[in-house]
mmCIF entry with sequence, helices, sheets and N, C-alpha, C, O atoms, coordinates in Angstrom:
data_MODEL
# 
_entry.id   MODEL 
# 
_entity.id                         1 
_entity.type                       polymer 
_entity.pdbx_number_of_molecules   1 
# 
_entity_poly.entity_id                      1 
_entity_poly.type                           'polypeptide(L)' 
_entity_poly.nstd_linkage                   no 
_entity_poly.nstd_monomer                   no 
_entity_poly.pdbx_seq_one_letter_code       MITFSFEEIRTQDKFLWLDYNHQYLKELRERYKLRSLINDDMDDLAKVKAVMNWVNS 
_entity_poly.pdbx_seq_one_letter_code_can   MITFSFEEIRTQDKFLWLDYNHQYLKELRERYKLRSLINDDMDDLAKVKAVMNWVNS 
_entity_poly.pdbx_strand_id                 A 
# 
loop_
_entity_poly_seq.entity_id 
_entity_poly_seq.num 
_entity_poly_seq.mon_id 
_entity_poly_seq.hetero 
1 1  MET n 
1 2  ILE n 
1 3  THR n 
1 4  PHE n 
1 5  SER n 
1 6  PHE n 
1 7  GLU n 
1 8  GLU n 
1 9  ILE n 
1 10 ARG n 
1 11 THR n 
1 12 GLN n 
1 13 ASP n 
1 14 LYS n 
1 15 PHE n 
1 16 LEU n 
1 17 TRP n 
1 18 LEU n 
1 19 ASP n 
1 20 TYR n 
1 21 ASN n 
1 22 HIS n 
1 23 GLN n 
1 24 TYR n 
1 25 LEU n 
1 26 LYS n 
1 27 GLU n 
1 28 LEU n 
1 29 ARG n 
1 30 GLU n 
1 31 ARG n 
1 32 TYR n 
1 33 LYS n 
1 34 LEU n 
1 35 ARG n 
1 36 SER n 
1 37 LEU n 
1 38 ILE n 
1 39 ASN n 
1 40 ASP n 
1 41 ASP n 
1 42 MET n 
1 43 ASP n 
1 44 ASP n 
1 45 LEU n 
1 46 ALA n 
1 47 LYS n 
1 48 VAL n 
1 49 LYS n 
1 50 ALA n 
1 51 VAL n 
1 52 MET n 
1 53 ASN n 
1 54 TRP n 
1 55 VAL n 
1 56 ASN n 
1 57 SER n 
# 
_struct_asym.id          A 
_struct_asym.entity_id   1 
# 
loop_
_struct_conf.conf_type_id 
_struct_conf.id 
_struct_conf.pdbx_PDB_helix_id 
_struct_conf.beg_label_comp_id 
_struct_conf.beg_label_asym_id 
_struct_conf.beg_label_seq_id 
_struct_conf.pdbx_beg_PDB_ins_code 
_struct_conf.end_label_comp_id 
_struct_conf.end_label_asym_id 
_struct_conf.end_label_seq_id 
_struct_conf.pdbx_end_PDB_ins_code 
_struct_conf.beg_auth_comp_id 
_struct_conf.beg_auth_asym_id 
_struct_conf.beg_auth_seq_id 
_struct_conf.end_auth_comp_id 
_struct_conf.end_auth_asym_id 
_struct_conf.end_auth_seq_id 
_struct_conf.pdbx_PDB_helix_class 
_struct_conf.details 
_struct_conf.pdbx_PDB_helix_length 
HELX_P HELX_P1 AA1 GLN A 23 ? ARG A 31 ? GLN A 23 ARG A 31 1 ? 9  
HELX_P HELX_P2 AA2 LEU A 34 ? LEU A 37 ? LEU A 34 LEU A 37 5 ? 4  
HELX_P HELX_P3 AA3 ASP A 44 ? ASN A 56 ? ASP A 44 ASN A 56 1 ? 13 
# 
_struct_conf_type.id          HELX_P 
_struct_conf_type.criteria    ? 
_struct_conf_type.reference   ? 
# 
loop_
_atom_site.group_PDB 
_atom_site.id 
_atom_site.type_symbol 
_atom_site.label_atom_id 
_atom_site.label_alt_id 
_atom_site.label_comp_id 
_atom_site.label_asym_id 
_atom_site.label_entity_id 
_atom_site.label_seq_id 
_atom_site.pdbx_PDB_ins_code 
_atom_site.Cartn_x 
_atom_site.Cartn_y 
_atom_site.Cartn_z 
_atom_site.occupancy 
_atom_site.B_iso_or_equiv 
_atom_site.pdbx_formal_charge 
_atom_site.auth_seq_id 
_atom_site.auth_comp_id 
_atom_site.auth_asym_id 
_atom_site.auth_atom_id 
_atom_site.pdbx_PDB_model_num 
ATOM 1   N N  . MET A 1 1  ? 151.957 161.412 29.986 1.00 0.00 ? 1  MET A N  1 
ATOM 2   C CA . MET A 1 1  ? 151.281 161.970 31.126 1.00 0.00 ? 1  MET A CA 1 
ATOM 3   C C  . MET A 1 1  ? 151.593 161.143 32.354 1.00 0.00 ? 1  MET A C  1 
ATOM 4   O O  . MET A 1 1  ? 151.566 159.913 32.326 1.00 0.00 ? 1  MET A O  1 
ATOM 5   N N  . ILE A 1 2  ? 151.896 161.864 33.456 1.00 0.00 ? 2  ILE A N  1 
ATOM 6   C CA . ILE A 1 2  ? 152.184 161.212 34.713 1.00 0.00 ? 2  ILE A CA 1 
ATOM 7   C C  . ILE A 1 2  ? 150.951 161.129 35.503 1.00 0.00 ? 2  ILE A C  1 
ATOM 8   O O  . ILE A 1 2  ? 150.178 162.084 35.580 1.00 0.00 ? 2  ILE A O  1 
ATOM 9   N N  . THR A 1 3  ? 150.748 159.996 36.097 1.00 0.00 ? 3  THR A N  1 
ATOM 10  C CA . THR A 1 3  ? 149.555 159.826 37.038 1.00 0.00 ? 3  THR A CA 1 
ATOM 11  C C  . THR A 1 3  ? 150.051 159.352 38.388 1.00 0.00 ? 3  THR A C  1 
ATOM 12  O O  . THR A 1 3  ? 151.094 158.708 38.503 1.00 0.00 ? 3  THR A O  1 
ATOM 13  N N  . PHE A 1 4  ? 149.284 159.684 39.397 1.00 0.00 ? 4  PHE A N  1 
ATOM 14  C CA . PHE A 1 4  ? 149.599 159.235 40.799 1.00 0.00 ? 4  PHE A CA 1 
ATOM 15  C C  . PHE A 1 4  ? 148.438 158.494 41.352 1.00 0.00 ? 4  PHE A C  1 
ATOM 16  O O  . PHE A 1 4  ? 147.276 158.786 41.070 1.00 0.00 ? 4  PHE A O  1 
ATOM 17  N N  . SER A 1 5  ? 148.773 157.548 42.131 1.00 0.00 ? 5  SER A N  1 
ATOM 18  C CA . SER A 1 5  ? 147.703 156.835 42.865 1.00 0.00 ? 5  SER A CA 1 
ATOM 19  C C  . SER A 1 5  ? 147.733 157.375 44.295 1.00 0.00 ? 5  SER A C  1 
ATOM 20  O O  . SER A 1 5  ? 148.776 157.620 44.901 1.00 0.00 ? 5  SER A O  1 
ATOM 21  N N  . PHE A 1 6  ? 146.445 157.548 44.803 1.00 0.00 ? 6  PHE A N  1 
ATOM 22  C CA . PHE A 1 6  ? 146.358 158.061 46.185 1.00 0.00 ? 6  PHE A CA 1 
ATOM 23  C C  . PHE A 1 6  ? 146.076 156.908 47.169 1.00 0.00 ? 6  PHE A C  1 
ATOM 24  O O  . PHE A 1 6  ? 145.803 157.108 48.353 1.00 0.00 ? 6  PHE A O  1 
ATOM 25  N N  . GLU A 1 7  ? 146.158 155.717 46.615 1.00 0.00 ? 7  GLU A N  1 
ATOM 26  C CA . GLU A 1 7  ? 145.980 154.537 47.476 1.00 0.00 ? 7  GLU A CA 1 
ATOM 27  C C  . GLU A 1 7  ? 147.109 154.477 48.508 1.00 0.00 ? 7  GLU A C  1 
ATOM 28  O O  . GLU A 1 7  ? 148.278 154.608 48.144 1.00 0.00 ? 7  GLU A O  1 
ATOM 29  N N  . GLU A 1 8  ? 146.794 154.290 49.726 1.00 0.00 ? 8  GLU A N  1 
ATOM 30  C CA . GLU A 1 8  ? 147.835 154.213 50.801 1.00 0.00 ? 8  GLU A CA 1 
ATOM 31  C C  . GLU A 1 8  ? 148.507 152.917 50.735 1.00 0.00 ? 8  GLU A C  1 
ATOM 32  O O  . GLU A 1 8  ? 147.851 151.877 50.778 1.00 0.00 ? 8  GLU A O  1 
ATOM 33  N N  . ILE A 1 9  ? 149.807 152.923 50.630 1.00 0.00 ? 9  ILE A N  1 
ATOM 34  C CA . ILE A 1 9  ? 150.611 151.679 50.542 1.00 0.00 ? 9  ILE A CA 1 
ATOM 35  C C  . ILE A 1 9  ? 151.144 151.482 51.907 1.00 0.00 ? 9  ILE A C  1 
ATOM 36  O O  . ILE A 1 9  ? 151.835 152.346 52.447 1.00 0.00 ? 9  ILE A O  1 
ATOM 37  N N  . ARG A 1 10 ? 150.851 150.411 52.451 1.00 0.00 ? 10 ARG A N  1 
ATOM 38  C CA . ARG A 1 10 ? 151.288 150.055 53.867 1.00 0.00 ? 10 ARG A CA 1 
ATOM 39  C C  . ARG A 1 10 ? 152.463 149.054 53.721 1.00 0.00 ? 10 ARG A C  1 
ATOM 40  O O  . ARG A 1 10 ? 152.302 147.995 53.116 1.00 0.00 ? 10 ARG A O  1 
ATOM 41  N N  . THR A 1 11 ? 153.535 149.368 54.229 1.00 0.00 ? 11 THR A N  1 
ATOM 42  C CA . THR A 1 11 ? 154.643 148.402 54.457 1.00 0.00 ? 11 THR A CA 1 
ATOM 43  C C  . THR A 1 11 ? 154.898 148.207 55.909 1.00 0.00 ? 11 THR A C  1 
ATOM 44  O O  . THR A 1 11 ? 154.690 149.102 56.727 1.00 0.00 ? 11 THR A O  1 
ATOM 45  N N  . GLN A 1 12 ? 155.378 146.956 56.240 1.00 0.00 ? 12 GLN A N  1 
ATOM 46  C CA . GLN A 1 12 ? 155.628 146.665 57.600 1.00 0.00 ? 12 GLN A CA 1 
ATOM 47  C C  . GLN A 1 12 ? 157.029 146.201 57.651 1.00 0.00 ? 12 GLN A C  1 
ATOM 48  O O  . GLN A 1 12 ? 157.430 145.207 57.045 1.00 0.00 ? 12 GLN A O  1 
ATOM 49  N N  . ASP A 1 13 ? 157.802 147.007 58.445 1.00 0.00 ? 13 ASP A N  1 
ATOM 50  C CA . ASP A 1 13 ? 159.249 146.600 58.619 1.00 0.00 ? 13 ASP A CA 1 
ATOM 51  C C  . ASP A 1 13 ? 159.262 145.512 59.668 1.00 0.00 ? 13 ASP A C  1 
ATOM 52  O O  . ASP A 1 13 ? 158.554 145.515 60.675 1.00 0.00 ? 13 ASP A O  1 
ATOM 53  N N  . LYS A 1 14 ? 160.080 144.642 59.355 1.00 0.00 ? 14 LYS A N  1 
ATOM 54  C CA . LYS A 1 14 ? 160.249 143.477 60.346 1.00 0.00 ? 14 LYS A CA 1 
ATOM 55  C C  . LYS A 1 14 ? 161.539 143.649 61.074 1.00 0.00 ? 14 LYS A C  1 
ATOM 56  O O  . LYS A 1 14 ? 162.598 143.800 60.465 1.00 0.00 ? 14 LYS A O  1 
ATOM 57  N N  . PHE A 1 15 ? 161.459 143.628 62.331 1.00 0.00 ? 15 PHE A N  1 
ATOM 58  C CA . PHE A 1 15 ? 162.582 143.814 63.187 1.00 0.00 ? 15 PHE A CA 1 
ATOM 59  C C  . PHE A 1 15 ? 162.776 142.417 63.855 1.00 0.00 ? 15 PHE A C  1 
ATOM 60  O O  . PHE A 1 15 ? 161.846 141.699 64.223 1.00 0.00 ? 15 PHE A O  1 
ATOM 61  N N  . LEU A 1 16 ? 164.099 142.127 63.965 1.00 0.00 ? 16 LEU A N  1 
ATOM 62  C CA . LEU A 1 16 ? 164.471 140.915 64.638 1.00 0.00 ? 16 LEU A CA 1 
ATOM 63  C C  . LEU A 1 16 ? 165.171 141.299 65.875 1.00 0.00 ? 16 LEU A C  1 
ATOM 64  O O  . LEU A 1 16 ? 166.132 142.067 65.817 1.00 0.00 ? 16 LEU A O  1 
ATOM 65  N N  . TRP A 1 17 ? 164.742 140.802 67.016 1.00 0.00 ? 17 TRP A N  1 
ATOM 66  C CA . TRP A 1 17 ? 165.284 141.126 68.336 1.00 0.00 ? 17 TRP A CA 1 
ATOM 67  C C  . TRP A 1 17 ? 165.912 139.810 68.879 1.00 0.00 ? 17 TRP A C  1 
ATOM 68  O O  . TRP A 1 17 ? 165.269 138.763 68.949 1.00 0.00 ? 17 TRP A O  1 
ATOM 69  N N  . LEU A 1 18 ? 167.195 139.931 69.253 1.00 0.00 ? 18 LEU A N  1 
ATOM 70  C CA . LEU A 1 18 ? 167.831 138.821 69.872 1.00 0.00 ? 18 LEU A CA 1 
ATOM 71  C C  . LEU A 1 18 ? 167.424 138.799 71.324 1.00 0.00 ? 18 LEU A C  1 
ATOM 72  O O  . LEU A 1 18 ? 167.285 139.867 71.920 1.00 0.00 ? 18 LEU A O  1 
ATOM 73  N N  . ASP A 1 19 ? 167.228 137.668 71.914 1.00 0.00 ? 19 ASP A N  1 
ATOM 74  C CA . ASP A 1 19 ? 167.052 137.498 73.296 1.00 0.00 ? 19 ASP A CA 1 
ATOM 75  C C  . ASP A 1 19 ? 168.234 138.114 74.153 1.00 0.00 ? 19 ASP A C  1 
ATOM 76  O O  . ASP A 1 19 ? 169.412 137.958 73.828 1.00 0.00 ? 19 ASP A O  1 
ATOM 77  N N  . TYR A 1 20 ? 167.859 138.779 75.198 1.00 0.00 ? 20 TYR A N  1 
ATOM 78  C CA . TYR A 1 20 ? 168.895 139.454 76.022 1.00 0.00 ? 20 TYR A CA 1 
ATOM 79  C C  . TYR A 1 20 ? 170.050 138.510 76.390 1.00 0.00 ? 20 TYR A C  1 
ATOM 80  O O  . TYR A 1 20 ? 171.195 138.952 76.484 1.00 0.00 ? 20 TYR A O  1 
ATOM 81  N N  . ASN A 1 21 ? 169.775 137.279 76.588 1.00 0.00 ? 21 ASN A N  1 
ATOM 82  C CA . ASN A 1 21 ? 170.772 136.272 76.997 1.00 0.00 ? 21 ASN A CA 1 
ATOM 83  C C  . ASN A 1 21 ? 171.468 135.566 75.840 1.00 0.00 ? 21 ASN A C  1 
ATOM 84  O O  . ASN A 1 21 ? 172.221 134.615 76.046 1.00 0.00 ? 21 ASN A O  1 
ATOM 85  N N  . HIS A 1 22 ? 171.203 136.054 74.584 1.00 0.00 ? 22 HIS A N  1 
ATOM 86  C CA . HIS A 1 22 ? 171.807 135.444 73.499 1.00 0.00 ? 22 HIS A CA 1 
ATOM 87  C C  . HIS A 1 22 ? 173.329 135.535 73.622 1.00 0.00 ? 22 HIS A C  1 
ATOM 88  O O  . HIS A 1 22 ? 173.794 136.505 74.221 1.00 0.00 ? 22 HIS A O  1 
ATOM 89  N N  . GLN A 1 23 ? 174.108 134.652 73.131 1.00 0.00 ? 23 GLN A N  1 
ATOM 90  C CA . GLN A 1 23 ? 175.515 134.557 73.334 1.00 0.00 ? 23 GLN A CA 1 
ATOM 91  C C  . GLN A 1 23 ? 176.213 135.797 72.686 1.00 0.00 ? 23 GLN A C  1 
ATOM 92  O O  . GLN A 1 23 ? 177.184 136.325 73.227 1.00 0.00 ? 23 GLN A O  1 
ATOM 93  N N  . TYR A 1 24 ? 175.690 136.236 71.523 1.00 0.00 ? 24 TYR A N  1 
ATOM 94  C CA . TYR A 1 24 ? 176.333 137.344 70.874 1.00 0.00 ? 24 TYR A CA 1 
ATOM 95  C C  . TYR A 1 24 ? 176.204 138.636 71.756 1.00 0.00 ? 24 TYR A C  1 
ATOM 96  O O  . TYR A 1 24 ? 177.156 139.408 71.871 1.00 0.00 ? 24 TYR A O  1 
ATOM 97  N N  . LEU A 1 25 ? 175.116 138.829 72.314 1.00 0.00 ? 25 LEU A N  1 
ATOM 98  C CA . LEU A 1 25 ? 174.850 140.018 73.107 1.00 0.00 ? 25 LEU A CA 1 
ATOM 99  C C  . LEU A 1 25 ? 175.699 139.923 74.511 1.00 0.00 ? 25 LEU A C  1 
ATOM 100 O O  . LEU A 1 25 ? 176.208 140.915 75.032 1.00 0.00 ? 25 LEU A O  1 
ATOM 101 N N  . LYS A 1 26 ? 175.774 138.742 74.992 1.00 0.00 ? 26 LYS A N  1 
ATOM 102 C CA . LYS A 1 26 ? 176.531 138.553 76.187 1.00 0.00 ? 26 LYS A CA 1 
ATOM 103 C C  . LYS A 1 26 ? 178.034 138.936 75.873 1.00 0.00 ? 26 LYS A C  1 
ATOM 104 O O  . LYS A 1 26 ? 178.676 139.656 76.638 1.00 0.00 ? 26 LYS A O  1 
ATOM 105 N N  . GLU A 1 27 ? 178.551 138.425 74.722 1.00 0.00 ? 27 GLU A N  1 
ATOM 106 C CA . GLU A 1 27 ? 179.921 138.822 74.452 1.00 0.00 ? 27 GLU A CA 1 
ATOM 107 C C  . GLU A 1 27 ? 180.125 140.299 74.207 1.00 0.00 ? 27 GLU A C  1 
ATOM 108 O O  . GLU A 1 27 ? 181.122 140.886 74.625 1.00 0.00 ? 27 GLU A O  1 
ATOM 109 N N  . LEU A 1 28 ? 179.206 140.863 73.553 1.00 0.00 ? 28 LEU A N  1 
ATOM 110 C CA . LEU A 1 28 ? 179.288 142.299 73.284 1.00 0.00 ? 28 LEU A CA 1 
ATOM 111 C C  . LEU A 1 28 ? 179.313 143.123 74.594 1.00 0.00 ? 28 LEU A C  1 
ATOM 112 O O  . LEU A 1 28 ? 180.145 144.019 74.740 1.00 0.00 ? 28 LEU A O  1 
ATOM 113 N N  . ARG A 1 29 ? 178.382 142.814 75.570 1.00 0.00 ? 29 ARG A N  1 
ATOM 114 C CA . ARG A 1 29 ? 178.433 143.477 76.852 1.00 0.00 ? 29 ARG A CA 1 
ATOM 115 C C  . ARG A 1 29 ? 179.627 143.321 77.585 1.00 0.00 ? 29 ARG A C  1 
ATOM 116 O O  . ARG A 1 29 ? 180.112 144.264 78.210 1.00 0.00 ? 29 ARG A O  1 
ATOM 117 N N  . GLU A 1 30 ? 180.212 142.030 77.552 1.00 0.00 ? 30 GLU A N  1 
ATOM 118 C CA . GLU A 1 30 ? 181.476 141.832 78.299 1.00 0.00 ? 30 GLU A CA 1 
ATOM 119 C C  . GLU A 1 30 ? 182.716 142.480 77.587 1.00 0.00 ? 30 GLU A C  1 
ATOM 120 O O  . GLU A 1 30 ? 183.578 143.066 78.241 1.00 0.00 ? 30 GLU A O  1 
ATOM 121 N N  . ARG A 1 31 ? 182.771 142.362 76.308 1.00 0.00 ? 31 ARG A N  1 
ATOM 122 C CA . ARG A 1 31 ? 183.936 142.865 75.560 1.00 0.00 ? 31 ARG A CA 1 
ATOM 123 C C  . ARG A 1 31 ? 184.126 144.382 75.745 1.00 0.00 ? 31 ARG A C  1 
ATOM 124 O O  . ARG A 1 31 ? 185.234 144.882 75.936 1.00 0.00 ? 31 ARG A O  1 
ATOM 125 N N  . TYR A 1 32 ? 182.936 145.109 75.676 1.00 0.00 ? 32 TYR A N  1 
ATOM 126 C CA . TYR A 1 32 ? 183.047 146.534 75.766 1.00 0.00 ? 32 TYR A CA 1 
ATOM 127 C C  . TYR A 1 32 ? 182.559 147.080 77.125 1.00 0.00 ? 32 TYR A C  1 
ATOM 128 O O  . TYR A 1 32 ? 182.326 148.280 77.267 1.00 0.00 ? 32 TYR A O  1 
ATOM 129 N N  . LYS A 1 33 ? 182.413 146.219 78.080 1.00 0.00 ? 33 LYS A N  1 
ATOM 130 C CA . LYS A 1 33 ? 182.013 146.648 79.433 1.00 0.00 ? 33 LYS A CA 1 
ATOM 131 C C  . LYS A 1 33 ? 180.792 147.573 79.473 1.00 0.00 ? 33 LYS A C  1 
ATOM 132 O O  . LYS A 1 33 ? 180.784 148.607 80.140 1.00 0.00 ? 33 LYS A O  1 
ATOM 133 N N  . LEU A 1 34 ? 179.770 147.157 78.736 1.00 0.00 ? 34 LEU A N  1 
ATOM 134 C CA . LEU A 1 34 ? 178.607 148.001 78.558 1.00 0.00 ? 34 LEU A CA 1 
ATOM 135 C C  . LEU A 1 34 ? 177.853 148.149 79.862 1.00 0.00 ? 34 LEU A C  1 
ATOM 136 O O  . LEU A 1 34 ? 177.151 149.145 80.038 1.00 0.00 ? 34 LEU A O  1 
ATOM 137 N N  . ARG A 1 35 ? 177.961 147.220 80.771 1.00 0.00 ? 35 ARG A N  1 
ATOM 138 C CA . ARG A 1 35 ? 177.177 147.385 82.010 1.00 0.00 ? 35 ARG A CA 1 
ATOM 139 C C  . ARG A 1 35 ? 177.684 148.539 82.798 1.00 0.00 ? 35 ARG A C  1 
ATOM 140 O O  . ARG A 1 35 ? 176.930 149.062 83.619 1.00 0.00 ? 35 ARG A O  1 
ATOM 141 N N  . SER A 1 36 ? 178.909 148.991 82.622 1.00 0.00 ? 36 SER A N  1 
ATOM 142 C CA . SER A 1 36 ? 179.432 150.145 83.367 1.00 0.00 ? 36 SER A CA 1 
ATOM 143 C C  . SER A 1 36 ? 178.856 151.444 82.895 1.00 0.00 ? 36 SER A C  1 
ATOM 144 O O  . SER A 1 36 ? 179.016 152.479 83.541 1.00 0.00 ? 36 SER A O  1 
ATOM 145 N N  . LEU A 1 37 ? 178.185 151.398 81.771 1.00 0.00 ? 37 LEU A N  1 
ATOM 146 C CA . LEU A 1 37 ? 177.643 152.675 81.183 1.00 0.00 ? 37 LEU A CA 1 
ATOM 147 C C  . LEU A 1 37 ? 176.375 153.092 81.969 1.00 0.00 ? 37 LEU A C  1 
ATOM 148 O O  . LEU A 1 37 ? 176.105 154.289 82.064 1.00 0.00 ? 37 LEU A O  1 
ATOM 149 N N  . ILE A 1 38 ? 175.597 152.157 82.529 1.00 0.00 ? 38 ILE A N  1 
ATOM 150 C CA . ILE A 1 38 ? 174.304 152.507 83.104 1.00 0.00 ? 38 ILE A CA 1 
ATOM 151 C C  . ILE A 1 38 ? 174.233 151.865 84.468 1.00 0.00 ? 38 ILE A C  1 
ATOM 152 O O  . ILE A 1 38 ? 174.926 150.901 84.796 1.00 0.00 ? 38 ILE A O  1 
ATOM 153 N N  . ASN A 1 39 ? 173.347 152.465 85.241 1.00 0.00 ? 39 ASN A N  1 
ATOM 154 C CA . ASN A 1 39 ? 173.111 151.897 86.596 1.00 0.00 ? 39 ASN A CA 1 
ATOM 155 C C  . ASN A 1 39 ? 171.569 151.939 86.940 1.00 0.00 ? 39 ASN A C  1 
ATOM 156 O O  . ASN A 1 39 ? 170.814 152.635 86.261 1.00 0.00 ? 39 ASN A O  1 
ATOM 157 N N  . ASP A 1 40 ? 171.161 151.267 87.889 1.00 0.00 ? 40 ASP A N  1 
ATOM 158 C CA . ASP A 1 40 ? 169.734 151.223 88.191 1.00 0.00 ? 40 ASP A CA 1 
ATOM 159 C C  . ASP A 1 40 ? 169.088 152.493 88.653 1.00 0.00 ? 40 ASP A C  1 
ATOM 160 O O  . ASP A 1 40 ? 167.861 152.592 88.667 1.00 0.00 ? 40 ASP A O  1 
ATOM 161 N N  . ASP A 1 41 ? 169.897 153.492 89.040 1.00 0.00 ? 41 ASP A N  1 
ATOM 162 C CA . ASP A 1 41 ? 169.328 154.807 89.450 1.00 0.00 ? 41 ASP A CA 1 
ATOM 163 C C  . ASP A 1 41 ? 168.984 155.651 88.266 1.00 0.00 ? 41 ASP A C  1 
ATOM 164 O O  . ASP A 1 41 ? 168.383 156.711 88.436 1.00 0.00 ? 41 ASP A O  1 
ATOM 165 N N  . MET A 1 42 ? 169.357 155.212 86.990 1.00 0.00 ? 42 MET A N  1 
ATOM 166 C CA . MET A 1 42 ? 169.104 156.035 85.807 1.00 0.00 ? 42 MET A CA 1 
ATOM 167 C C  . MET A 1 42 ? 167.672 155.670 85.278 1.00 0.00 ? 42 MET A C  1 
ATOM 168 O O  . MET A 1 42 ? 167.226 154.524 85.340 1.00 0.00 ? 42 MET A O  1 
ATOM 169 N N  . ASP A 1 43 ? 166.991 156.734 84.754 1.00 0.00 ? 43 ASP A N  1 
ATOM 170 C CA . ASP A 1 43 ? 165.723 156.390 84.101 1.00 0.00 ? 43 ASP A CA 1 
ATOM 171 C C  . ASP A 1 43 ? 166.060 155.990 82.656 1.00 0.00 ? 43 ASP A C  1 
ATOM 172 O O  . ASP A 1 43 ? 167.199 156.104 82.203 1.00 0.00 ? 43 ASP A O  1 
ATOM 173 N N  . ASP A 1 44 ? 165.060 155.534 81.978 1.00 0.00 ? 44 ASP A N  1 
ATOM 174 C CA . ASP A 1 44 ? 165.224 155.044 80.570 1.00 0.00 ? 44 ASP A CA 1 
ATOM 175 C C  . ASP A 1 44 ? 165.861 155.968 79.699 1.00 0.00 ? 44 ASP A C  1 
ATOM 176 O O  . ASP A 1 44 ? 166.725 155.560 78.923 1.00 0.00 ? 44 ASP A O  1 
ATOM 177 N N  . LEU A 1 45 ? 165.521 157.216 79.737 1.00 0.00 ? 45 LEU A N  1 
ATOM 178 C CA . LEU A 1 45 ? 166.094 158.314 78.863 1.00 0.00 ? 45 LEU A CA 1 
ATOM 179 C C  . LEU A 1 45 ? 167.650 158.430 79.073 1.00 0.00 ? 45 LEU A C  1 
ATOM 180 O O  . LEU A 1 45 ? 168.470 158.455 78.156 1.00 0.00 ? 45 LEU A O  1 
ATOM 181 N N  . ALA A 1 46 ? 167.929 158.496 80.404 1.00 0.00 ? 46 ALA A N  1 
ATOM 182 C CA . ALA A 1 46 ? 169.376 158.705 80.797 1.00 0.00 ? 46 ALA A CA 1 
ATOM 183 C C  . ALA A 1 46 ? 170.191 157.445 80.340 1.00 0.00 ? 46 ALA A C  1 
ATOM 184 O O  . ALA A 1 46 ? 171.371 157.556 80.006 1.00 0.00 ? 46 ALA A O  1 
ATOM 185 N N  . LYS A 1 47 ? 169.560 156.295 80.334 1.00 0.00 ? 47 LYS A N  1 
ATOM 186 C CA . LYS A 1 47 ? 170.313 155.075 79.797 1.00 0.00 ? 47 LYS A CA 1 
ATOM 187 C C  . LYS A 1 47 ? 170.501 155.157 78.318 1.00 0.00 ? 47 LYS A C  1 
ATOM 188 O O  . LYS A 1 47 ? 171.569 154.829 77.801 1.00 0.00 ? 47 LYS A O  1 
ATOM 189 N N  . VAL A 1 48 ? 169.431 155.612 77.597 1.00 0.00 ? 48 VAL A N  1 
ATOM 190 C CA . VAL A 1 48 ? 169.550 155.688 76.141 1.00 0.00 ? 48 VAL A CA 1 
ATOM 191 C C  . VAL A 1 48 ? 170.666 156.769 75.833 1.00 0.00 ? 48 VAL A C  1 
ATOM 192 O O  . VAL A 1 48 ? 171.495 156.547 74.950 1.00 0.00 ? 48 VAL A O  1 
ATOM 193 N N  . LYS A 1 49 ? 170.679 157.902 76.544 1.00 0.00 ? 49 LYS A N  1 
ATOM 194 C CA . LYS A 1 49 ? 171.687 158.918 76.281 1.00 0.00 ? 49 LYS A CA 1 
ATOM 195 C C  . LYS A 1 49 ? 173.131 158.394 76.555 1.00 0.00 ? 49 LYS A C  1 
ATOM 196 O O  . LYS A 1 49 ? 174.098 158.656 75.839 1.00 0.00 ? 49 LYS A O  1 
ATOM 197 N N  . ALA A 1 50 ? 173.159 157.637 77.655 1.00 0.00 ? 50 ALA A N  1 
ATOM 198 C CA . ALA A 1 50 ? 174.540 157.072 77.917 1.00 0.00 ? 50 ALA A CA 1 
ATOM 199 C C  . ALA A 1 50 ? 175.042 156.138 76.840 1.00 0.00 ? 50 ALA A C  1 
ATOM 200 O O  . ALA A 1 50 ? 176.218 156.198 76.482 1.00 0.00 ? 50 ALA A O  1 
ATOM 201 N N  . VAL A 1 51 ? 174.208 155.295 76.324 1.00 0.00 ? 51 VAL A N  1 
ATOM 202 C CA . VAL A 1 51 ? 174.487 154.356 75.273 1.00 0.00 ? 51 VAL A CA 1 
ATOM 203 C C  . VAL A 1 51 ? 174.845 155.155 74.006 1.00 0.00 ? 51 VAL A C  1 
ATOM 204 O O  . VAL A 1 51 ? 175.851 154.890 73.348 1.00 0.00 ? 51 VAL A O  1 
ATOM 205 N N  . MET A 1 52 ? 173.987 156.143 73.686 1.00 0.00 ? 52 MET A N  1 
ATOM 206 C CA . MET A 1 52 ? 174.191 156.959 72.464 1.00 0.00 ? 52 MET A CA 1 
ATOM 207 C C  . MET A 1 52 ? 175.548 157.601 72.530 1.00 0.00 ? 52 MET A C  1 
ATOM 208 O O  . MET A 1 52 ? 176.299 157.580 71.555 1.00 0.00 ? 52 MET A O  1 
ATOM 209 N N  . ASN A 1 53 ? 175.873 158.175 73.672 1.00 0.00 ? 53 ASN A N  1 
ATOM 210 C CA . ASN A 1 53 ? 177.207 158.866 73.815 1.00 0.00 ? 53 ASN A CA 1 
ATOM 211 C C  . ASN A 1 53 ? 178.301 157.830 73.595 1.00 0.00 ? 53 ASN A C  1 
ATOM 212 O O  . ASN A 1 53 ? 179.301 158.149 72.952 1.00 0.00 ? 53 ASN A O  1 
ATOM 213 N N  . TRP A 1 54 ? 178.166 156.635 74.084 1.00 0.00 ? 54 TRP A N  1 
ATOM 214 C CA . TRP A 1 54 ? 179.178 155.590 73.971 1.00 0.00 ? 54 TRP A CA 1 
ATOM 215 C C  . TRP A 1 54 ? 179.360 155.255 72.492 1.00 0.00 ? 54 TRP A C  1 
ATOM 216 O O  . TRP A 1 54 ? 180.485 155.186 71.997 1.00 0.00 ? 54 TRP A O  1 
ATOM 217 N N  . VAL A 1 55 ? 178.224 155.045 71.781 1.00 0.00 ? 55 VAL A N  1 
ATOM 218 C CA . VAL A 1 55 ? 178.239 154.701 70.428 1.00 0.00 ? 55 VAL A CA 1 
ATOM 219 C C  . VAL A 1 55 ? 178.952 155.851 69.659 1.00 0.00 ? 55 VAL A C  1 
ATOM 220 O O  . VAL A 1 55 ? 179.851 155.577 68.863 1.00 0.00 ? 55 VAL A O  1 
ATOM 221 N N  . ASN A 1 56 ? 178.601 157.010 69.864 1.00 0.00 ? 56 ASN A N  1 
ATOM 222 C CA . ASN A 1 56 ? 179.150 158.225 69.163 1.00 0.00 ? 56 ASN A CA 1 
ATOM 223 C C  . ASN A 1 56 ? 180.685 158.378 69.383 1.00 0.00 ? 56 ASN A C  1 
ATOM 224 O O  . ASN A 1 56 ? 181.401 158.853 68.501 1.00 0.00 ? 56 ASN A O  1 
ATOM 225 N N  . SER A 1 57 ? 181.158 157.971 70.562 1.00 0.00 ? 57 SER A N  1 
ATOM 226 C CA . SER A 1 57 ? 182.575 158.075 70.828 1.00 0.00 ? 57 SER A CA 1 
ATOM 227 C C  . SER A 1 57 ? 183.400 156.900 70.232 1.00 0.00 ? 57 SER A C  1 
ATOM 228 O O  . SER A 1 57 ? 184.621 156.862 70.384 1.00 0.00 ? 57 SER A O  1 
# 
């Protein structure tokens, strides 16, 4: 016989965020000229779309 528990199991994903000025991120931005993808006139959604298009290509 199969039984199921209806207790809610909560898991918490842990995300690690590097500081913006971390050396790895600096090298990544410089090597791939990522700053050229976005500008200050873009809203957050436009920035995300620009980065997504870059990743996809």
